[in-house]
Phi, psi and omega in degrees: 000126178277132182249138175266120181232181178305134180090004179289162178290156178303325180296315178294321179295322177295319178296320178295319177298318178297321180294317178296320179297318179296317179299320177296320178296319178297316180298313180293323179297315178294323180295324178283325184294324184301306179294331177296317177291324178300321179296336182265341187242350183243147170294164188303317183295317180290327176297319178298321177297315180299313180296321179295317180296318179298321178293318180296316179294323177297318180291311180296327181289353174303329176301325177291323176296314177299319178298317179301313182295316181295317179296317181299315180296314184291319179291328177296322180279323185227083180304138178088003179299128176291142184232005186295315185297311181293330177295312180297319179297314181298315179297319180294320179295315180298317178294322179297323178297320177297317180297315180298326180278004183305311180304321179294319180292326179291322185267303185290320183263352177057042176266150177282162179297326177297316181294319179297319177299321178293324177298315181296315181293321179292322178302318181300316180293318183296319180290321177304320182299332180301332180300306186289326175297319179293322179297317180294320179293313181295325177281357180061036174262076193286328178294317175295324177300317179299317176299316181296319177299316178296315178299316180297319179298318177298315180296324184281326188242328190298319180300317179292321181297312180297318181296320177299315182300327179273010170088018181286160175279181187292321181294314178296325178296314180294324178295319177298319177297321178297315181297313182291329177298321178282327182296329183276348182299316175299328177293318177299318179298323180291318180297323184270011180305142187299141171290154185301323183285348181265353183287138176077019179295145178288151185234118181275319182208141180284158173289132185251155182296332179299321179294322178293318180296321179297312180291321180294321177296322178295318179296321178295319179297321176300317180296315183296310186291331181279343180249355187299317182296326178295319179295316179296322178297319178299323184279322192258338185258165174292160180305320181294313180292323178297319177296318178297319179296322180298328176293317178299323180292342172300320178292322177300312182294325178296314179291332180287314189266345182305316183268011187293339176301330180298315181290329177297316181288329187276333188307314180296323179289324175296326182292334181259020169088024177280083189294328180292335184293330180301314179297320180296316179299314180297322179294318181291314179298318178296318179296319177299316179297319180298319178296317181293321178294319178298319178297322179292326177293319184282330187221047181297317180298318179296321181297316179292323179295320179292324184281327187225351181111173185299329183297337184260000181302325180297345179275009184302335180297338181268356184302317180299327180291315178297317180295319180294323176300314178294321179295321178293319178291331174299318174298317179300315183292329176295319178293321178298318177298321178295323178293319176299316179297327181278357178082024178299139183285324183232066181293341183274349187306313180297331180287319177296322177297320179296320178297321177294318177299316180297320178299315181296316181297313185287324185276330190234346187246301187281156174296146183275069180229168176307310182291325181298313179292320180302313181289328175297316180297317179296315181297318180296316179297319180295315181295318180296317179296318180299315182293316187281321183284321184253008176283195180304133181291157181284124177235124178286150174289169181300321180296316181294321181295321178297316179296320181296318180298319179295318179293323179301320180291334182262002186300136181290154177260175181300140182212164176239124181239130181278000000 
């Protein structure tokens, strides 16, 4: 298997980026397919349980996203850094939070104790996977990262999909997902096995849980701010308008996540002090957003029809606003990733502030209409992007620069691993 690492040719890097993009599409596709099949094979009550569990695991699994980012940044600076201890601590803490929240899930969400236990056990596996994904990302072995992402997606969703198709109930479906999630972990470990040139690398400092918490908090803030308008729409609008708004947010999420492969590829290089890359990343993400917004202007009706069906096609005039909101948040998230790479202590602070601004605007200022919430979301995204993109530039501290310089000297070169 040919691996793309620091110093690879543009052609190999482009192939790696395409592979990561395909893996992300597979992951998202399986994630969307599961509830679609659930709607066709489960009664309403069990479908609600399935959807609730998927949401809970996604929220708890943010710890795994934070672990991946923290591991990637640290491994880029210090190749060969061991990550087992911090991984186990992170997984245990995330699972512990689920356990502590058990009474709330039993009463407020009306989940059974068996289902809650499955949520906790699945959370542990999901967070563990972040270790190997982060090691591959930080070592810039992007082709292996793409394989690992695909394997993890299959482990997380395929077992549940197959079980649903064969007519199982929600508990058996969740149990199948739990089993397959653990079965793929050894496969991830094998894919992420160290390259020969990385063995025995010197280690200046271990990865600390504080770094994981900082990245995890930022990942959670990204999730909250990008879904907040949908939640407010659910609360403030009629069922019909809320449903229409949810279709519009499909366009927002598409514009938001489409260019994320760029940040995945850039994060390790940003971590070792490639200051020029930040401008390049923002330019590419911005250009991608501009293309998507232009497409929404030209084919807004088609976009709404594709996202929600023919009944929503008349809302096509609003497609550019939803797409622009996602494109602006894509820029914001690129800056947040750059802050994480630079060792910022509170990279999530602007996102929490943005969520607060959006809450104030929607609850107390704007009219409680489809258009009112839409414009609030757009204005919040625009203001946040303006502040973060054109605010004070990221400057690493002397300590971080020293570590980056050291890591730069140790950065691996292009290699071929069978």
